[in-house]
PDB file of the backbone (N, CA, C, O) and the ligand in Angstrom, with CONECT records:
HET     ZN  A 101       1
ATOM      1  N   MET A   1       0.839  -1.197   0.000  1.00  0.00           N
ATOM      2  CA  MET A   1       0.000   0.000   0.000  1.00  0.00           C
ATOM      3  C   MET A   1       0.874   1.247   0.000  1.00  0.00           C
ATOM      4  O   MET A   1       1.534   1.563   0.989  1.00  0.00           O
ATOM      5  N   LYS A   2       0.863   1.938  -1.117  1.00  0.00           N
ATOM      6  CA  LYS A   2       1.728   3.113  -1.225  1.00  0.00           C
ATOM      7  C   LYS A   2       1.354   4.182  -0.195  1.00  0.00           C
ATOM      8  O   LYS A   2       2.223   4.795   0.426  1.00  0.00           O
ATOM      9  N   ALA A   3       0.073   4.388  -0.029  1.00  0.00           N
ATOM     10  CA  ALA A   3      -0.368   5.455   0.869  1.00  0.00           C
ATOM     11  C   ALA A   3       0.144   5.209   2.290  1.00  0.00           C
ATOM     12  O   ALA A   3       0.582   6.130   2.979  1.00  0.00           O
ATOM     13  N   VAL A   4       0.080   3.962   2.703  1.00  0.00           N
ATOM     14  CA  VAL A   4       0.539   3.634   4.045  1.00  0.00           C
ATOM     15  C   VAL A   4       2.039   3.881   4.164  1.00  0.00           C
ATOM     16  O   VAL A   4       2.523   4.436   5.150  1.00  0.00           O
ATOM     17  N   ARG A   5       2.763   3.448   3.122  1.00  0.00           N
ATOM     18  CA  ARG A   5       4.204   3.614   3.135  1.00  0.00           C
ATOM     19  C   ARG A   5       4.564   5.105   3.221  1.00  0.00           C
ATOM     20  O   ARG A   5       5.443   5.495   3.989  1.00  0.00           O
ATOM     21  N   HIS A   6       3.885   5.916   2.437  1.00  0.00           N
ATOM     22  CA  HIS A   6       4.172   7.343   2.447  1.00  0.00           C
ATOM     23  C   HIS A   6       3.864   7.958   3.809  1.00  0.00           C
ATOM     24  O   HIS A   6       4.635   8.752   4.348  1.00  0.00           O
ATOM     25  N   ARG A   7       2.721   7.566   4.341  1.00  0.00           N
ATOM     26  CA  ARG A   7       2.359   8.135   5.631  1.00  0.00           C
ATOM     27  C   ARG A   7       3.412   7.794   6.665  1.00  0.00           C
ATOM     28  O   ARG A   7       3.775   8.622   7.500  1.00  0.00           O
ATOM     29  N   TYR A   8       3.892   6.582   6.601  1.00  0.00           N
ATOM     30  CA  TYR A   8       4.923   6.153   7.547  1.00  0.00           C
ATOM     31  C   TYR A   8       6.191   7.002   7.394  1.00  0.00           C
ATOM     32  O   TYR A   8       6.766   7.478   8.373  1.00  0.00           O
ATOM     33  N   ILE A   9       6.604   7.175   6.142  1.00  0.00           N
ATOM     34  CA  ILE A   9       7.825   7.941   5.896  1.00  0.00           C
ATOM     35  C   ILE A   9       7.672   9.373   6.397  1.00  0.00           C
ATOM     36  O   ILE A   9       8.566   9.911   7.050  1.00  0.00           O
ATOM     37  N   TYR A  10       6.545   9.976   6.090  1.00  0.00           N
ATOM     38  CA  TYR A  10       6.395  11.395   6.393  1.00  0.00           C
ATOM     39  C   TYR A  10       6.180  11.650   7.873  1.00  0.00           C
ATOM     40  O   TYR A  10       6.267  12.788   8.336  1.00  0.00           O
ATOM     41  N   SER A  11       5.901  10.594   8.609  1.00  0.00           N
ATOM     42  CA  SER A  11       5.770  10.783  10.043  1.00  0.00           C
ATOM     43  C   SER A  11       7.145  10.892  10.709  1.00  0.00           C
ATOM     44  O   SER A  11       7.249  11.257  11.880  1.00  0.00           O
ATOM     45  N   ARG A  12       8.192  10.572   9.954  1.00  0.00           N
ATOM     46  CA  ARG A  12       9.544  10.657  10.496  1.00  0.00           C
ATOM     47  C   ARG A  12      10.031  12.105  10.486  1.00  0.00           C
ATOM     48  O   ARG A  12       9.573  12.901   9.666  1.00  0.00           O
ATOM     49  N   PRO A  13      10.937  12.452  11.370  1.00  0.00           N
ATOM     50  CA  PRO A  13      11.511  13.815  11.385  1.00  0.00           C
ATOM     51  C   PRO A  13      12.524  14.007  10.273  1.00  0.00           C
ATOM     52  O   PRO A  13      13.734  13.965  10.497  1.00  0.00           O
ATOM     53  N   LEU A  14      12.009  14.220   9.073  1.00  0.00           N
ATOM     54  CA  LEU A  14      12.885  14.255   7.906  1.00  0.00           C
ATOM     55  C   LEU A  14      13.820  15.455   7.904  1.00  0.00           C
ATOM     56  O   LEU A  14      14.899  15.402   7.314  1.00  0.00           O
ATOM     57  N   ASN A  15      13.415  16.529   8.557  1.00  0.00           N
ATOM     58  CA  ASN A  15      14.291  17.698   8.537  1.00  0.00           C
ATOM     59  C   ASN A  15      15.657  17.397   9.158  1.00  0.00           C
ATOM     60  O   ASN A  15      16.655  18.022   8.798  1.00  0.00           O
ATOM     61  N   THR A  16      15.701  16.461  10.069  1.00  0.00           N
ATOM     62  CA  THR A  16      16.994  16.092  10.645  1.00  0.00           C
ATOM     63  C   THR A  16      17.780  15.243   9.658  1.00  0.00           C
ATOM     64  O   THR A  16      19.011  15.272   9.656  1.00  0.00           O
ATOM     65  N   LEU A  17      17.079  14.490   8.820  1.00  0.00           N
ATOM     66  CA  LEU A  17      17.768  13.645   7.848  1.00  0.00           C
ATOM     67  C   LEU A  17      18.425  14.483   6.762  1.00  0.00           C
ATOM     68  O   LEU A  17      19.496  14.127   6.272  1.00  0.00           O
ATOM     69  N   PHE A  18      17.806  15.580   6.384  1.00  0.00           N
ATOM     70  CA  PHE A  18      18.359  16.412   5.324  1.00  0.00           C
ATOM     71  C   PHE A  18      19.514  17.266   5.822  1.00  0.00           C
ATOM     72  O   PHE A  18      20.327  17.736   5.026  1.00  0.00           O
ATOM     73  N   MET A  19      19.588  17.464   7.095  1.00  0.00           N
ATOM     74  CA  MET A  19      20.685  18.235   7.690  1.00  0.00           C
ATOM     75  C   MET A  19      20.872  19.568   6.979  1.00  0.00           C
ATOM     76  O   MET A  19      21.975  19.886   6.533  1.00  0.00           O
ATOM     77  N   SER A  20      19.840  20.319   6.874  1.00  0.00           N
ATOM     78  CA  SER A  20      19.915  21.601   6.198  1.00  0.00           C
ATOM     79  C   SER A  20      19.245  22.669   7.063  1.00  0.00           C
ATOM     80  O   SER A  20      18.297  22.393   7.798  1.00  0.00           O
ATOM     81  N   ASP A  21      19.755  23.881   6.956  1.00  0.00           N
ATOM     82  CA  ASP A  21      19.141  24.983   7.688  1.00  0.00           C
ATOM     83  C   ASP A  21      17.859  25.442   7.015  1.00  0.00           C
ATOM     84  O   ASP A  21      16.946  25.966   7.652  1.00  0.00           O
ATOM     85  N   THR A  22      17.821  25.230   5.718  1.00  0.00           N
ATOM     86  CA  THR A  22      16.633  25.635   4.982  1.00  0.00           C
ATOM     87  C   THR A  22      15.701  24.456   4.829  1.00  0.00           C
ATOM     88  O   THR A  22      16.129  23.302   4.789  1.00  0.00           O
ATOM     89  N   GLU A  23      14.432  24.762   4.745  1.00  0.00           N
ATOM     90  CA  GLU A  23      13.467  23.687   4.625  1.00  0.00           C
ATOM     91  C   GLU A  23      13.582  23.028   3.260  1.00  0.00           C
ATOM     92  O   GLU A  23      13.545  23.718   2.242  1.00  0.00           O
ATOM     93  N   PRO A  24      13.719  21.715   3.217  1.00  0.00           N
ATOM     94  CA  PRO A  24      13.829  21.034   1.924  1.00  0.00           C
ATOM     95  C   PRO A  24      12.562  21.162   1.112  1.00  0.00           C
ATOM     96  O   PRO A  24      11.452  21.090   1.639  1.00  0.00           O
ATOM     97  N   MET A  25      12.748  21.353  -0.182  1.00  0.00           N
ATOM     98  CA  MET A  25      11.613  21.432  -1.101  1.00  0.00           C
ATOM     99  C   MET A  25      11.483  20.076  -1.780  1.00  0.00           C
ATOM    100  O   MET A  25      12.423  19.577  -2.399  1.00  0.00           O
ATOM    101  N   ILE A  26      10.313  19.502  -1.650  1.00  0.00           N
ATOM    102  CA  ILE A  26      10.102  18.150  -2.162  1.00  0.00           C
ATOM    103  C   ILE A  26       9.294  18.213  -3.452  1.00  0.00           C
ATOM    104  O   ILE A  26       8.223  18.819  -3.484  1.00  0.00           O
ATOM    105  N   PRO A  27       9.797  17.594  -4.511  1.00  0.00           N
ATOM    106  CA  PRO A  27       9.051  17.606  -5.779  1.00  0.00           C
ATOM    107  C   PRO A  27       7.868  16.648  -5.752  1.00  0.00           C
ATOM    108  O   PRO A  27       7.995  15.473  -5.408  1.00  0.00           O
ATOM    109  N   ILE A  28       6.712  17.192  -6.128  1.00  0.00           N
ATOM    110  CA  ILE A  28       5.509  16.379  -6.294  1.00  0.00           C
ATOM    111  C   ILE A  28       5.220  16.280  -7.784  1.00  0.00           C
ATOM    112  O   ILE A  28       5.200  17.294  -8.482  1.00  0.00           O
ATOM    113  N   VAL A  29       4.998  15.082  -8.267  1.00  0.00           N
ATOM    114  CA  VAL A  29       4.657  14.907  -9.669  1.00  0.00           C
ATOM    115  C   VAL A  29       3.270  14.308  -9.784  1.00  0.00           C
ATOM    116  O   VAL A  29       2.866  13.449  -9.000  1.00  0.00           O
ATOM    117  N   CYS A  30       2.539  14.802 -10.813  1.00  0.00           N
ATOM    118  CA  CYS A  30       1.236  14.225 -11.101  1.00  0.00           C
ATOM    119  C   CYS A  30       1.195  13.939 -12.597  1.00  0.00           C
ATOM    120  O   CYS A  30       1.063  14.850 -13.414  1.00  0.00           O
ATOM    121  N   GLU A  31       1.310  12.680 -12.935  1.00  0.00           N
ATOM    122  CA  GLU A  31       1.348  12.313 -14.349  1.00  0.00           C
ATOM    123  C   GLU A  31       0.027  12.640 -15.031  1.00  0.00           C
ATOM    124  O   GLU A  31       0.007  13.019 -16.202  1.00  0.00           O
ATOM    125  N   THR A  32      -1.061  12.496 -14.309  1.00  0.00           N
ATOM    126  CA  THR A  32      -2.379  12.759 -14.887  1.00  0.00           C
ATOM    127  C   THR A  32      -2.518  14.224 -15.280  1.00  0.00           C
ATOM    128  O   THR A  32      -3.037  14.538 -16.351  1.00  0.00           O
ATOM    129  N   CYS A  33      -2.055  15.117 -14.415  1.00  0.00           N
ATOM    130  CA  CYS A  33      -2.134  16.545 -14.695  1.00  0.00           C
ATOM    131  C   CYS A  33      -0.942  17.019 -15.510  1.00  0.00           C
ATOM    132  O   CYS A  33      -0.980  18.105 -16.089  1.00  0.00           O
ATOM    133  N   GLY A  34       0.121  16.213 -15.560  1.00  0.00           N
ATOM    134  CA  GLY A  34       1.321  16.617 -16.265  1.00  0.00           C
ATOM    135  C   GLY A  34       2.058  17.728 -15.559  1.00  0.00           C
ATOM    136  O   GLY A  34       2.683  18.573 -16.201  1.00  0.00           O
ATOM    137  N   THR A  35       1.988  17.735 -14.225  1.00  0.00           N
ATOM    138  CA  THR A  35       2.602  18.809 -13.471  1.00  0.00           C
ATOM    139  C   THR A  35       3.675  18.280 -12.525  1.00  0.00           C
ATOM    140  O   THR A  35       3.635  17.133 -12.081  1.00  0.00           O
ATOM    141  N   GLU A  36       4.635  19.157 -12.233  1.00  0.00           N
ATOM    142  CA  GLU A  36       5.610  18.877 -11.180  1.00  0.00           C
ATOM    143  C   GLU A  36       5.731  20.139 -10.341  1.00  0.00           C
ATOM    144  O   GLU A  36       6.000  21.222 -10.862  1.00  0.00           O
ATOM    145  N   THR A  37       5.532  19.991  -9.048  1.00  0.00           N
ATOM    146  CA  THR A  37       5.536  21.135  -8.159  1.00  0.00           C
ATOM    147  C   THR A  37       6.442  20.858  -6.984  1.00  0.00           C
ATOM    148  O   THR A  37       6.473  19.746  -6.456  1.00  0.00           O
ATOM    149  N   ARG A  38       7.182  21.877  -6.575  1.00  0.00           N
ATOM    150  CA  ARG A  38       8.007  21.714  -5.381  1.00  0.00           C
ATOM    151  C   ARG A  38       7.333  22.423  -4.219  1.00  0.00           C
ATOM    152  O   ARG A  38       6.938  23.585  -4.314  1.00  0.00           O
ATOM    153  N   VAL A  39       7.214  21.698  -3.132  1.00  0.00           N
ATOM    154  CA  VAL A  39       6.566  22.264  -1.954  1.00  0.00           C
ATOM    155  C   VAL A  39       7.452  22.029  -0.742  1.00  0.00           C
ATOM    156  O   VAL A  39       8.213  21.061  -0.703  1.00  0.00           O
ATOM    157  N   PRO A  40       7.356  22.913   0.249  1.00  0.00           N
ATOM    158  CA  PRO A  40       8.130  22.712   1.483  1.00  0.00           C
ATOM    159  C   PRO A  40       7.735  21.397   2.142  1.00  0.00           C
ATOM    160  O   PRO A  40       6.576  20.984   2.104  1.00  0.00           O
ATOM    161  N   LEU A  41       8.709  20.765   2.736  1.00  0.00           N
ATOM    162  CA  LEU A  41       8.461  19.468   3.364  1.00  0.00           C
ATOM    163  C   LEU A  41       7.328  19.541   4.381  1.00  0.00           C
ATOM    164  O   LEU A  41       6.551  18.596   4.521  1.00  0.00           O
ATOM    165  N   SER A  42       7.238  20.654   5.082  1.00  0.00           N
ATOM    166  CA  SER A  42       6.246  20.769   6.149  1.00  0.00           C
ATOM    167  C   SER A  42       4.817  20.751   5.612  1.00  0.00           C
ATOM    168  O   SER A  42       3.881  20.406   6.333  1.00  0.00           O
ATOM    169  N   THR A  43       4.655  21.125   4.337  1.00  0.00           N
ATOM    170  CA  THR A  43       3.308  21.136   3.771  1.00  0.00           C
ATOM    171  C   THR A  43       3.129  20.047   2.727  1.00  0.00           C
ATOM    172  O   THR A  43       2.132  20.021   2.004  1.00  0.00           O
ATOM    173  N   LEU A  44       4.096  19.157   2.655  1.00  0.00           N
ATOM    174  CA  LEU A  44       4.090  18.139   1.610  1.00  0.00           C
ATOM    175  C   LEU A  44       2.826  17.285   1.652  1.00  0.00           C
ATOM    176  O   LEU A  44       2.111  17.151   0.659  1.00  0.00           O
ATOM    177  N   GLU A  45       2.576  16.720   2.808  1.00  0.00           N
ATOM    178  CA  GLU A  45       1.444  15.805   2.892  1.00  0.00           C
ATOM    179  C   GLU A  45       0.130  16.538   2.640  1.00  0.00           C
ATOM    180  O   GLU A  45      -0.771  16.011   1.987  1.00  0.00           O
ATOM    181  N   GLU A  46       0.033  17.747   3.160  1.00  0.00           N
ATOM    182  CA  GLU A  46      -1.188  18.537   2.950  1.00  0.00           C
ATOM    183  C   GLU A  46      -1.356  18.879   1.470  1.00  0.00           C
ATOM    184  O   GLU A  46      -2.461  18.819   0.930  1.00  0.00           O
ATOM    185  N   SER A  47      -0.254  19.237   0.830  1.00  0.00           N
ATOM    186  CA  SER A  47      -0.327  19.588  -0.594  1.00  0.00           C
ATOM    187  C   SER A  47      -0.771  18.401  -1.427  1.00  0.00           C
ATOM    188  O   SER A  47      -1.594  18.542  -2.332  1.00  0.00           O
ATOM    189  N   LEU A  48      -0.226  17.234  -1.124  1.00  0.00           N
ATOM    190  CA  LEU A  48      -0.624  16.032  -1.840  1.00  0.00           C
ATOM    191  C   LEU A  48      -2.103  15.751  -1.630  1.00  0.00           C
ATOM    192  O   LEU A  48      -2.831  15.447  -2.575  1.00  0.00           O
ATOM    193  N   ARG A  49      -2.533  15.856  -0.388  1.00  0.00           N
ATOM    194  CA  ARG A  49      -3.922  15.545  -0.072  1.00  0.00           C
ATOM    195  C   ARG A  49      -4.870  16.526  -0.769  1.00  0.00           C
ATOM    196  O   ARG A  49      -5.899  16.131  -1.316  1.00  0.00           O
ATOM    197  N   LYS A  50      -4.501  17.810  -0.739  1.00  0.00           N
ATOM    198  CA  LYS A  50      -5.348  18.820  -1.372  1.00  0.00           C
ATOM    199  C   LYS A  50      -5.453  18.595  -2.871  1.00  0.00           C
ATOM    200  O   LYS A  50      -6.540  18.652  -3.447  1.00  0.00           O
ATOM    201  N   HIS A  51      -4.316  18.342  -3.490  1.00  0.00           N
ATOM    202  CA  HIS A  51      -4.327  18.123  -4.933  1.00  0.00           C
ATOM    203  C   HIS A  51      -5.172  16.910  -5.280  1.00  0.00           C
ATOM    204  O   HIS A  51      -6.038  16.977  -6.153  1.00  0.00           O
ATOM    205  N   ASN A  52      -4.926  15.824  -4.609  1.00  0.00           N
ATOM    206  CA  ASN A  52      -5.637  14.594  -4.938  1.00  0.00           C
ATOM    207  C   ASN A  52      -7.131  14.686  -4.615  1.00  0.00           C
ATOM    208  O   ASN A  52      -7.959  14.114  -5.324  1.00  0.00           O
ATOM    209  N   SER A  53      -7.464  15.392  -3.568  1.00  0.00           N
ATOM    210  CA  SER A  53      -8.886  15.492  -3.227  1.00  0.00           C
ATOM    211  C   SER A  53      -9.613  16.444  -4.165  1.00  0.00           C
ATOM    212  O   SER A  53     -10.774  16.215  -4.504  1.00  0.00           O
ATOM    213  N   SER A  54      -8.929  17.528  -4.595  1.00  0.00           N
ATOM    214  CA  SER A  54      -9.597  18.513  -5.445  1.00  0.00           C
ATOM    215  C   SER A  54      -9.580  18.105  -6.918  1.00  0.00           C
ATOM    216  O   SER A  54     -10.504  18.429  -7.665  1.00  0.00           O
ATOM    217  N   ARG A  55      -8.536  17.399  -7.333  1.00  0.00           N
ATOM    218  CA  ARG A  55      -8.411  17.061  -8.754  1.00  0.00           C
ATOM    219  C   ARG A  55      -8.774  15.620  -9.061  1.00  0.00           C
ATOM    220  O   ARG A  55      -9.187  15.302 -10.177  1.00  0.00           O
ATOM    221  N   HIS A  56      -8.624  14.759  -8.087  1.00  0.00           N
ATOM    222  CA  HIS A  56      -8.736  13.326  -8.402  1.00  0.00           C
ATOM    223  C   HIS A  56      -9.662  12.584  -7.443  1.00  0.00           C
ATOM    224  O   HIS A  56      -9.512  11.380  -7.233  1.00  0.00           O
ATOM    225  N   ASP A  57     -10.606  13.296  -6.869  1.00  0.00           N
ATOM    226  CA  ASP A  57     -11.598  12.653  -5.993  1.00  0.00           C
ATOM    227  C   ASP A  57     -10.949  11.851  -4.874  1.00  0.00           C
ATOM    228  O   ASP A  57     -11.482  10.828  -4.443  1.00  0.00           O
ATOM    229  N   GLY A  58      -9.815  12.311  -4.415  1.00  0.00           N
ATOM    230  CA  GLY A  58      -9.186  11.661  -3.266  1.00  0.00           C
ATOM    231  C   GLY A  58      -8.268  10.504  -3.612  1.00  0.00           C
ATOM    232  O   GLY A  58      -7.648   9.914  -2.727  1.00  0.00           O
ATOM    233  N   GLU A  59      -8.178  10.175  -4.889  1.00  0.00           N
ATOM    234  CA  GLU A  59      -7.254   9.098  -5.273  1.00  0.00           C
ATOM    235  C   GLU A  59      -5.818   9.593  -5.177  1.00  0.00           C
ATOM    236  O   GLU A  59      -5.537  10.764  -5.435  1.00  0.00           O
ATOM    237  N   ALA A  60      -4.921   8.702  -4.808  1.00  0.00           N
ATOM    238  CA  ALA A  60      -3.516   9.079  -4.646  1.00  0.00           C
ATOM    239  C   ALA A  60      -2.831   9.090  -6.008  1.00  0.00           C
ATOM    240  O   ALA A  60      -2.028   8.211  -6.322  1.00  0.00           O
ATOM    241  N   VAL A  61      -3.162  10.104  -6.813  1.00  0.00           N
ATOM    242  CA  VAL A  61      -2.588  10.209  -8.157  1.00  0.00           C
ATOM    243  C   VAL A  61      -1.262  10.958  -8.104  1.00  0.00           C
ATOM    244  O   VAL A  61      -0.240  10.465  -8.582  1.00  0.00           O
ATOM    245  N   ALA A  62      -1.288  12.143  -7.525  1.00  0.00           N
ATOM    246  CA  ALA A  62      -0.053  12.905  -7.366  1.00  0.00           C
ATOM    247  C   ALA A  62       0.761  12.303  -6.230  1.00  0.00           C
ATOM    248  O   ALA A  62       0.229  11.937  -5.182  1.00  0.00           O
ATOM    249  N   GLU A  63       2.081  12.209  -6.469  1.00  0.00           N
ATOM    250  CA  GLU A  63       2.958  11.600  -5.470  1.00  0.00           C
ATOM    251  C   GLU A  63       4.301  12.312  -5.454  1.00  0.00           C
ATOM    252  O   GLU A  63       4.635  13.066  -6.369  1.00  0.00           O
ATOM    253  N   VAL A  64       5.050  12.062  -4.417  1.00  0.00           N
ATOM    254  CA  VAL A  64       6.423  12.534  -4.388  1.00  0.00           C
ATOM    255  C   VAL A  64       7.174  11.905  -5.553  1.00  0.00           C
ATOM    256  O   VAL A  64       6.982  10.728  -5.856  1.00  0.00           O
ATOM    257  N   ALA A  65       8.031  12.690  -6.207  1.00  0.00           N
ATOM    258  CA  ALA A  65       8.802  12.166  -7.331  1.00  0.00           C
ATOM    259  C   ALA A  65       9.488  10.866  -6.918  1.00  0.00           C
ATOM    260  O   ALA A  65      10.108  10.795  -5.857  1.00  0.00           O
ATOM    261  N   PRO A  66       9.375   9.838  -7.763  1.00  0.00           N
ATOM    262  CA  PRO A  66       9.851   8.498  -7.397  1.00  0.00           C
ATOM    263  C   PRO A  66      11.295   8.470  -6.922  1.00  0.00           C
ATOM    264  O   PRO A  66      11.615   7.789  -5.947  1.00  0.00           O
ATOM    265  N   GLU A  67      12.170   9.205  -7.602  1.00  0.00           N
ATOM    266  CA  GLU A  67      13.574   9.153  -7.214  1.00  0.00           C
ATOM    267  C   GLU A  67      13.785   9.731  -5.812  1.00  0.00           C
ATOM    268  O   GLU A  67      14.649   9.279  -5.061  1.00  0.00           O
ATOM    269  N   VAL A  68      12.984  10.731  -5.481  1.00  0.00           N
ATOM    270  CA  VAL A  68      13.082  11.320  -4.153  1.00  0.00           C
ATOM    271  C   VAL A  68      12.453  10.405  -3.108  1.00  0.00           C
ATOM    272  O   VAL A  68      12.976  10.242  -2.005  1.00  0.00           O
ATOM    273  N   ALA A  69      11.324   9.815  -3.478  1.00  0.00           N
ATOM    274  CA  ALA A  69      10.646   8.910  -2.551  1.00  0.00           C
ATOM    275  C   ALA A  69      11.550   7.740  -2.189  1.00  0.00           C
ATOM    276  O   ALA A  69      11.611   7.326  -1.032  1.00  0.00           O
ATOM    277  N   ASP A  70      12.250   7.212  -3.188  1.00  0.00           N
ATOM    278  CA  ASP A  70      13.163   6.098  -2.927  1.00  0.00           C
ATOM    279  C   ASP A  70      14.293   6.530  -2.015  1.00  0.00           C
ATOM    280  O   ASP A  70      14.707   5.799  -1.115  1.00  0.00           O
ATOM    281  N   GLU A  71      14.786   7.739  -2.268  1.00  0.00           N
ATOM    282  CA  GLU A  71      15.881   8.244  -1.450  1.00  0.00           C
ATOM    283  C   GLU A  71      15.431   8.436  -0.006  1.00  0.00           C
ATOM    284  O   GLU A  71      16.136   8.080   0.938  1.00  0.00           O
ATOM    285  N   LEU A  72      14.247   9.006   0.138  1.00  0.00           N
ATOM    286  CA  LEU A  72      13.704   9.195   1.480  1.00  0.00           C
ATOM    287  C   LEU A  72      13.538   7.854   2.176  1.00  0.00           C
ATOM    288  O   LEU A  72      13.864   7.710   3.355  1.00  0.00           O
ATOM    289  N   ALA A  73      13.032   6.879   1.443  1.00  0.00           N
ATOM    290  CA  ALA A  73      12.794   5.562   2.030  1.00  0.00           C
ATOM    291  C   ALA A  73      14.093   4.938   2.510  1.00  0.00           C
ATOM    292  O   ALA A  73      14.146   4.360   3.596  1.00  0.00           O
ATOM    293  N   SER A  74      15.149   5.054   1.699  1.00  0.00           N
ATOM    294  CA  SER A  74      16.419   4.445   2.088  1.00  0.00           C
ATOM    295  C   SER A  74      17.032   5.209   3.254  1.00  0.00           C
ATOM    296  O   SER A  74      17.653   4.617   4.136  1.00  0.00           O
ATOM    297  N   MET A  75      16.851   6.541   3.253  1.00  0.00           N
ATOM    298  CA  MET A  75      17.381   7.334   4.359  1.00  0.00           C
ATOM    299  C   MET A  75      16.673   6.974   5.658  1.00  0.00           C
ATOM    300  O   MET A  75      17.298   6.863   6.713  1.00  0.00           O
ATOM    301  N   VAL A  76      15.370   6.794   5.566  1.00  0.00           N
ATOM    302  CA  VAL A  76      14.607   6.413   6.749  1.00  0.00           C
ATOM    303  C   VAL A  76      15.019   5.030   7.211  1.00  0.00           C
ATOM    304  O   VAL A  76      15.134   4.775   8.410  1.00  0.00           O
ATOM    305  N   ALA A  77      15.242   4.140   6.257  1.00  0.00           N
ATOM    306  CA  ALA A  77      15.667   2.788   6.598  1.00  0.00           C
ATOM    307  C   ALA A  77      16.997   2.827   7.338  1.00  0.00           C
ATOM    308  O   ALA A  77      17.184   2.112   8.322  1.00  0.00           O
ATOM    309  N   GLU A  78      17.919   3.660   6.869  1.00  0.00           N
ATOM    310  CA  GLU A  78      19.209   3.792   7.534  1.00  0.00           C
ATOM    311  C   GLU A  78      19.020   4.364   8.931  1.00  0.00           C
ATOM    312  O   GLU A  78      19.652   3.929   9.894  1.00  0.00           O
ATOM    313  N   ASP A  79      18.139   5.342   9.015  1.00  0.00           N
ATOM    314  CA  ASP A  79      17.890   5.981  10.301  1.00  0.00           C
ATOM    315  C   ASP A  79      17.373   4.964  11.309  1.00  0.00           C
ATOM    316  O   ASP A  79      17.682   5.042  12.498  1.00  0.00           O
ATOM    317  N   LEU A  80      16.592   4.021  10.831  1.00  0.00           N
ATOM    318  CA  LEU A  80      16.016   3.018  11.727  1.00  0.00           C
ATOM    319  C   LEU A  80      16.963   1.854  11.944  1.00  0.00           C
ATOM    320  O   LEU A  80      16.700   0.975  12.765  1.00  0.00           O
ATOM    321  N   GLY A  81      18.082   1.848  11.199  1.00  0.00           N
ATOM    322  CA  GLY A  81      19.040   0.763  11.355  1.00  0.00           C
ATOM    323  C   GLY A  81      18.613  -0.501  10.649  1.00  0.00           C
ATOM    324  O   GLY A  81      19.106  -1.587  10.953  1.00  0.00           O
ATOM    325  N   LEU A  82      17.690  -0.364   9.699  1.00  0.00           N
ATOM    326  CA  LEU A  82      17.179  -1.557   9.022  1.00  0.00           C
ATOM    327  C   LEU A  82      18.189  -2.141   8.051  1.00  0.00           C
ATOM    328  O   LEU A  82      18.101  -3.307   7.667  1.00  0.00           O
ATOM    329  N   LEU A  83      19.155  -1.309   7.656  1.00  0.00           N
ATOM    330  CA  LEU A  83      20.136  -1.782   6.683  1.00  0.00           C
ATOM    331  C   LEU A  83      21.350  -2.410   7.356  1.00  0.00           C
ATOM    332  O   LEU A  83      22.216  -2.969   6.683  1.00  0.00           O
ATOM    333  N   ASP A  84      21.416  -2.322   8.672  1.00  0.00           N
ATOM    334  CA  ASP A  84      22.535  -2.933   9.396  1.00  0.00           C
ATOM    335  C   ASP A  84      22.367  -4.440   9.432  1.00  0.00           C
ATOM    336  O   ASP A  84      21.275  -4.968   9.640  1.00  0.00           O
ATOM    337  N   GLU A  85      23.477  -5.105   9.225  1.00  0.00           N
ATOM    338  CA  GLU A  85      23.403  -6.572   9.283  1.00  0.00           C
ATOM    339  C   GLU A  85      23.561  -7.044  10.711  1.00  0.00           C
ATOM    340  O   GLU A  85      23.528  -8.246  10.971  1.00  0.00           O
TER     341      GLU A  85
HETATM  342 ZN    ZN A 101      -3.181  15.784 -10.579  1.00  0.00          ZN2+
END
């Protein structure tokens, strides 16, 4: 379930993972709309929800750009020590 996975990731304190003074801008892509938008991490989940609810009847069409989502997932995995043998 992608939605569950995303919710799990975004519940993590990602700002510490990025180690930046500035708020990371996360790219959101929507293939259906043909759009790519960068939004602050703090409003990421809200932006996704608003877009999908207003444009796609609540379906999870717009998502974090795949390459970023994968990176976030691996970073979170490292943070949790899941990659340690
Ligand atoms: Zn869309």
